[in-house]
C-alpha positions as CSV (number, residue, x, y, z in Angstrom):
1,X,-4.9,1.6,25.2
2,X,-3.6,0.8,28.7
3,X,-6.1,-2.1,29.2
4,X,-4.9,-3.6,25.9
5,X,-1.2,-3.3,27.0
6,X,-2.1,-4.8,30.4
7,X,-4.0,-7.7,28.7
8,X,-1.0,-8.6,26.5
9,X,1.4,-8.3,29.4
10,X,-0.7,-10.8,31.3
11,X,-1.5,-13.3,28.6
12,X,1.5,-13.1,26.2
13,X,4.9,-11.7,27.3
14,X,6.4,-12.2,23.8
15,X,3.8,-10.0,22.1
16,X,4.0,-7.5,25.0
17,X,7.8,-7.2,24.6
18,X,7.3,-6.6,20.8
19,X,4.8,-3.9,21.6
20,X,7.2,-2.1,23.9
21,X,9.9,-2.1,21.2
22,X,7.4,-0.7,18.7
23,X,6.4,2.1,21.1
24,X,2.9,3.0,19.7
25,X,0.4,2.1,17.1
26,X,-1.0,4.8,14.7
27,X,-4.6,5.7,15.2
28,X,-7.0,4.2,12.7
29,X,-9.5,6.8,11.5
30,X,-13.2,6.1,12.0
31,X,-15.0,5.7,8.7
32,X,-18.7,6.1,8.0
33,X,-20.8,3.8,5.7
34,X,-20.4,6.4,2.9
35,X,-16.7,5.6,2.8
36,X,-17.1,1.8,2.8
37,X,-17.3,1.5,-1.0
38,X,-14.0,3.4,-1.6
39,X,-12.4,1.4,1.2
40,X,-13.4,-2.0,-0.3
41,X,-12.2,-0.8,-3.7
42,X,-8.8,-0.1,-2.0
43,X,-8.8,-3.6,-0.4
44,X,-9.4,-5.2,-3.8
45,X,-6.7,-3.1,-5.5
46,X,-4.3,-4.1,-2.7
47,X,-4.7,-7.8,-3.0
48,X,-1.3,-9.6,-3.3
49,X,0.6,-6.3,-3.7
50,X,3.0,-4.4,-1.5
51,X,1.6,-1.4,0.3
52,X,3.5,1.0,-2.0
53,X,2.4,-0.6,-5.3
54,X,-1.2,-0.7,-4.0
55,X,-1.1,3.0,-3.1
56,X,0.3,4.0,-6.5
57,X,-2.4,2.1,-8.4
58,X,-5.2,3.3,-6.1
59,X,-4.0,6.9,-6.6
60,X,-4.3,6.5,-10.4
61,X,-7.6,4.8,-10.0
62,X,-8.9,7.7,-7.9
63,X,-7.9,10.2,-10.5
64,X,-10.4,8.6,-13.0
65,X,-13.3,10.1,-10.9
66,X,-14.6,13.6,-11.0
67,X,-13.2,15.4,-7.9
68,X,-11.7,12.0,-7.0
69,X,-15.1,10.9,-5.6
70,X,-15.3,7.1,-5.9
71,X,-18.9,5.9,-6.1
72,X,-20.5,2.7,-7.5
73,X,-22.4,4.7,-10.1
74,X,-19.2,6.4,-11.3
75,X,-17.4,3.1,-11.5
76,X,-20.0,1.7,-13.8
77,X,-19.5,4.6,-16.2
78,X,-15.7,4.1,-16.4
79,X,-14.6,1.8,-19.3
80,X,-12.8,-1.3,-18.2
81,X,-9.8,-0.4,-20.3
82,X,-9.3,2.8,-18.5
83,X,-9.3,1.0,-15.1
84,X,-6.8,-1.5,-16.6
85,X,-4.6,1.3,-17.7
86,X,-4.5,2.6,-14.1
87,X,-2.5,-0.5,-13.3
88,X,-4.9,-3.1,-12.0
89,X,-5.4,-6.6,-13.5
90,X,-8.5,-7.4,-15.7
91,X,-9.7,-9.6,-12.8
92,X,-9.6,-6.8,-10.3
93,X,-11.4,-4.5,-12.8
94,X,-14.2,-7.2,-12.9
95,X,-14.2,-7.5,-9.1
96,X,-14.7,-3.7,-8.6
97,X,-17.4,-3.6,-11.2
98,X,-19.2,-6.5,-9.5
99,X,-18.9,-4.7,-6.1
100,X,-20.4,-1.6,-7.7
101,X,-23.2,-3.6,-9.2
102,X,-24.1,-5.3,-5.9
103,X,-24.1,-2.0,-4.0
104,X,-26.4,-0.3,-6.7
105,X,-28.8,-3.3,-6.7
106,X,-28.8,-3.2,-2.8
107,X,-27.6,-6.8,-2.6
108,X,-24.9,-5.4,-0.4
109,X,-26.1,-2.7,2.0
110,X,-23.3,-0.9,3.8
111,X,-25.4,0.9,6.3
112,X,-26.5,-2.5,7.8
113,X,-23.0,-3.8,8.3
114,X,-22.3,-2.0,11.6
115,X,-25.1,-4.0,13.2
116,X,-23.9,-7.4,12.1
117,X,-21.5,-9.8,13.8
118,X,-18.0,-10.2,12.4
119,X,-19.0,-13.6,10.9
120,X,-22.1,-12.0,9.2
121,X,-20.1,-9.1,7.8
122,X,-17.7,-11.6,6.2
123,X,-20.6,-13.5,4.6
124,X,-22.1,-10.3,3.2
125,X,-18.9,-8.8,1.6
126,X,-17.8,-12.2,0.4
127,X,-20.8,-12.3,-1.9
128,X,-18.8,-10.0,-4.2
129,X,-16.6,-11.7,-6.8
130,X,-13.0,-11.7,-5.8
131,X,-13.5,-10.9,-2.2
132,X,-12.3,-13.8,-0.1
133,X,-11.6,-14.1,3.6
134,X,-8.4,-12.0,3.6
135,X,-10.0,-9.0,1.9
136,X,-13.1,-9.3,4.1
137,X,-10.9,-9.5,7.2
138,X,-8.9,-6.4,6.3
139,X,-12.2,-4.6,5.8
140,X,-13.4,-5.7,9.3
141,X,-10.1,-4.6,10.9
142,X,-9.5,-1.3,9.2
143,X,-12.8,0.0,8.0
144,X,-15.3,-1.4,10.5
145,X,-12.6,-1.3,13.3
146,X,-13.5,-4.5,14.8
147,X,-11.1,-5.3,17.6
148,X,-11.0,-9.1,17.6
149,X,-9.9,-10.1,14.1
150,X,-7.0,-12.2,13.0
151,X,-6.3,-13.3,9.4
152,X,-4.8,-16.7,9.0
153,X,-4.4,-16.0,5.2
154,X,-2.1,-13.1,5.8
155,X,1.5,-13.9,4.9
156,X,2.9,-11.1,7.0
157,X,1.2,-12.2,10.2
158,X,2.4,-15.8,9.7
159,X,6.0,-14.5,9.1
160,X,5.9,-12.3,12.2
161,X,4.7,-15.2,14.4
162,X,7.4,-17.4,13.0
163,X,10.0,-14.7,13.8
164,X,8.7,-13.6,17.2
165,X,7.9,-17.0,18.6
166,X,11.1,-18.5,17.2
167,X,9.7,-21.3,15.1
168,X,12.4,-23.1,13.1
169,X,9.8,-24.1,10.4
170,X,6.6,-22.4,9.3
171,X,4.1,-22.8,12.1
172,X,0.9,-24.8,11.4
173,X,-2.5,-23.3,11.6
174,X,-3.1,-25.2,14.9
175,X,0.1,-23.8,16.4
176,X,-0.8,-20.3,15.3
177,X,-4.4,-20.7,16.7
178,X,-2.9,-21.7,20.1
179,X,-1.0,-18.4,20.3
180,X,-3.8,-16.2,18.8
181,X,-6.6,-17.4,21.0
182,X,-4.8,-15.8,24.0
183,X,-5.2,-12.3,22.5
184,X,-9.1,-12.2,22.5
185,X,-10.7,-9.7,22.7
186,X,-7.9,-7.7,21.1
187,X,-6.7,-9.8,18.1
188,X,-6.7,-6.8,15.7
189,X,-4.3,-4.9,17.9
190,X,-2.1,-7.9,18.2
191,X,-2.1,-8.3,14.4
192,X,-1.1,-4.6,14.0
193,X,1.8,-5.2,16.5
194,X,2.9,-8.3,14.4
195,X,2.9,-6.3,11.1
196,X,4.9,-3.5,12.8
197,X,7.4,-6.0,14.3
198,X,8.5,-7.0,10.8
199,X,9.9,-3.4,10.4
200,X,12.2,-3.8,13.4
201,X,15.1,-6.1,14.0
């Protein structure tokens, strides 16, 4: 972690100062390919929801499975109505079913993702209905633990940049890009600092 702190200190005093206020970042647990399906289901459930609402719905969804084990085969056996009753929209039900189908048909092969570049991973997971850049980027950050990812589509990140860098109006993508490019190769850590900075004054 020291090399990351030193990097931010050198390239971006504003971000470094926010990091010092936050104190530390929680450790992200390493996941193996056997957990990627469950993880992507969670990312789909969480689209456009607060963390708390997403956790509640995902908890109900998980209870639909024997021993709470979420697998593509088990998803295909659950009636759409039951998934809808867990609290997710009909479209999210369709997205999760499409994900399960693509994993079963081997159109999406999780065990190969570790070897692919960030760009290639995005292309692979975005073959699934309902998985756009934001969902794919969250998967890269939190499941594959890629260290150099920033999501321009994330409202929280844009809000944090506006607040920390004292923009009077919403910054443009070009303005954000100018700030973000300094953080390479640790954009993911910078993103986590930004999200955390929204919790402090």
